C-alpha positions as CSV (number, residue, x, y, z in Angstrom):
1,M,0.0,0.0,0.0
2,R,2.8,2.5,0.9
3,E,4.4,2.2,-2.5
4,K,1.1,2.7,-4.3
5,I,0.5,5.9,-2.2
6,R,3.9,7.2,-3.1
7,N,3.4,6.5,-6.8
8,M,0.0,8.1,-6.8
9,L,1.2,11.2,-4.9
10,P,4.7,11.8,-6.3
11,E,4.7,15.3,-4.7
12,I,5.5,13.5,-1.5
13,E,9.1,13.5,-2.8
14,W,9.1,17.3,-2.7
15,I,9.3,17.0,1.1
16,G,13.0,17.1,2.0
17,D,12.7,15.6,5.5
18,R,12.6,11.8,5.1
19,E,10.8,11.3,8.5
20,L,8.0,13.8,7.5
21,R,7.6,12.0,4.1
22,E,7.0,8.8,6.0
23,R,4.5,10.4,8.3
24,V,2.5,11.8,5.3
25,V,2.4,8.2,3.9
26,D,1.4,7.0,7.4
27,C,-1.5,9.4,7.4
28,Y,-2.7,8.2,4.0
29,E,-2.4,4.5,5.0
30,D,-4.3,5.2,8.2
31,A,-7.1,7.2,6.5
32,L,-7.5,4.7,3.6
33,K,-7.7,1.7,6.0
34,T,-10.1,3.5,8.4
35,G,-12.3,4.6,5.5
36,G,-12.3,1.2,3.8
37,W,-10.7,2.5,0.6
38,T,-7.8,1.3,-1.5
39,P,-5.1,3.7,-2.9
40,E,-6.7,3.3,-6.3
41,D,-10.0,4.6,-5.0
42,M,-8.4,8.0,-4.5
43,D,-8.6,8.4,-8.3
44,R,-12.3,7.4,-8.3
45,I,-13.7,9.3,-5.3
46,P,-15.0,12.7,-6.2
47,F,-13.1,15.4,-4.4
48,T,-16.3,17.0,-3.3
49,L,-19.9,16.0,-3.0
50,L,-21.0,19.7,-3.4
51,I,-20.5,19.6,-7.2
52,P,-22.9,17.1,-8.8
53,D,-21.1,14.6,-11.0
54,C,-17.8,16.2,-9.9
55,P,-15.4,16.1,-12.8
56,A,-12.3,15.8,-10.6
57,S,-11.2,13.0,-8.4
58,Y,-9.9,13.3,-4.8
59,L,-6.4,12.5,-6.2
60,T,-6.5,15.1,-8.9
61,H,-7.7,17.7,-6.4
62,V,-5.0,17.0,-3.8
63,R,-2.3,17.0,-6.4
64,G,-3.7,20.2,-7.9
65,V,-3.8,22.0,-4.6
66,T,-0.3,20.8,-3.6
67,R,1.2,21.8,-7.0
68,M,-0.5,25.2,-7.0
69,A,0.4,26.1,-3.4
70,Y,4.0,24.8,-4.0
71,H,4.6,27.0,-7.1
72,A,3.0,30.0,-5.4
73,M,5.3,29.5,-2.4
74,K,8.4,29.4,-4.7
75,E,7.3,32.7,-6.3
76,F,6.5,34.2,-2.9
77,N,9.9,33.2,-1.5
78,S,11.7,34.5,-4.5
79,L,10.0,37.9,-4.1
80,Y,9.6,38.4,-0.4
81,A,12.1,36.3,1.5
82,S,14.4,38.6,3.5
83,P,18.1,37.7,4.1
84,D,17.3,36.8,7.7
85,G,14.6,34.3,6.4
86,R,11.8,36.1,8.2
87,F,9.5,36.1,5.2
88,R,10.4,32.6,3.8
89,M,7.8,30.0,3.8
90,D,8.7,26.4,4.8
91,G,8.4,24.1,1.8
92,D,8.2,20.9,3.8
93,L,5.5,22.3,6.0
94,L,3.5,23.6,3.0
95,V,3.8,20.4,0.9
96,A,2.9,18.1,3.8
97,G,-0.1,20.4,4.8
98,A,-1.3,20.6,1.2
99,L,-1.0,16.8,0.6
100,L,-2.9,16.2,3.8
101,H,-5.4,19.1,3.7
102,D,-8.3,16.7,2.6
103,V,-7.0,13.5,4.1
104,G,-10.1,13.6,6.4
105,K,-12.3,13.1,3.3
106,L,-11.2,9.5,3.2
107,V,-13.1,8.9,6.4
108,E,-15.8,11.6,5.8
109,Y,-16.9,9.6,2.7
110,E,-17.9,6.0,2.2
111,R,-18.9,3.9,-0.7
112,S,-22.7,3.6,-1.2
113,P,-24.4,0.3,-2.0
114,D,-24.7,1.4,-5.7
115,G,-21.0,2.1,-5.9
116,G,-21.2,5.9,-5.5
117,T,-19.7,8.1,-2.8
118,V,-21.8,9.4,0.1
119,K,-21.1,10.9,3.6
120,S,-20.2,8.4,6.2
121,Q,-21.5,8.5,9.8
122,M,-18.2,10.1,10.8
123,G,-18.7,12.6,7.9
124,R,-22.1,13.5,9.2
125,D,-20.6,14.0,12.7
126,L,-17.3,15.7,11.8
127,R,-16.2,17.6,8.7
128,H,-12.9,16.6,7.1
129,P,-10.8,19.5,8.5
130,F,-11.4,18.0,12.0
131,S,-11.0,14.3,11.2
132,G,-8.0,15.1,9.0
133,T,-6.3,17.0,11.8
134,V,-6.8,14.0,14.1
135,I,-5.3,11.7,11.5
136,A,-2.3,13.9,11.1
137,L,-1.7,14.4,14.8
138,R,-2.1,10.7,15.7
139,N,0.4,9.8,12.9
140,G,3.1,12.1,14.3
141,C,2.7,15.2,12.2
142,G,3.2,18.3,14.2
143,S,0.6,20.9,15.2
144,A,1.8,23.3,12.4
145,I,0.6,20.7,9.8
146,G,-2.6,20.1,11.9
147,H,-3.1,23.9,11.8
148,I,-3.0,23.9,8.0
149,I,-5.5,21.0,7.8
150,A,-7.9,22.4,10.4
151,N,-7.9,25.9,8.9
152,H,-7.9,25.2,5.1
153,A,-11.7,25.4,4.7
154,H,-14.3,27.8,6.0
155,E,-13.7,26.5,9.5
156,G,-10.5,28.6,9.4
157,D,-12.2,31.8,8.3
158,G,-11.6,34.6,10.8
159,T,-8.6,32.8,12.2
160,L,-4.9,33.8,11.8
161,R,-3.7,31.2,9.3
162,S,0.0,30.5,9.0
163,P,1.7,31.8,5.8
164,E,1.7,28.2,4.5
165,G,-1.9,27.8,5.6
166,V,-2.9,30.8,3.6
167,L,-1.5,29.4,0.4
168,V,-3.1,26.0,0.9
169,N,-6.5,27.7,1.6
170,K,-6.3,29.8,-1.5
171,A,-5.1,27.0,-3.7
172,D,-7.9,24.8,-2.4
173,F,-10.6,27.4,-3.2
174,M,-9.0,28.3,-6.6
175,N,-9.5,24.6,-7.5
176,F,-13.0,24.3,-6.1
177,E,-14.4,27.7,-7.2
178,G,-12.7,27.4,-10.6
179,L,-14.5,24.1,-11.4
180,K,-17.8,25.5,-10.1
181,S,-17.4,28.5,-12.4
182,F,-16.7,26.2,-15.4
183,L,-19.9,24.3,-14.6
184,G,-22.0,27.5,-14.2
185,M,-22.4,27.1,-10.5
186,K,-22.5,29.9,-7.9
């Protein structure tokens, strides 16, 4: 399972810290097992149930958010990073947070009897920012990554997001709102 996760999410290799890379894989292994999914299901599960017949899979969305946030971080750092490092975003933190921002959806969703995807009981009780934060923390990711996950969606509105959390939030909504716009949805 671990090798399949790595192959499906090659952006994991952008994380320089080997231990953090392993923890990200641990989170995915945990969430997939808990939710009753296989790694291949990540490319079949819709990334959202809010867009009928969603044209993008969970896997495509997570990779898209990660790639967009990562490239925005590189541009931000090239423009704003001061010599003392004060305005430099942490690439490992950003990539791990972006890869895990929706990991809670793997327990928020379940397969319906007809083969579709619906909210699980856990999903009805807890939205994915909460369950994803728990998954990350119980698998050894620090609170800074938990912060990105917990605050990436509207639950984080009105909070002070970390710089890396801001980019993950914006990349997430660029993907979500962009697709909705193409589909003529408000």
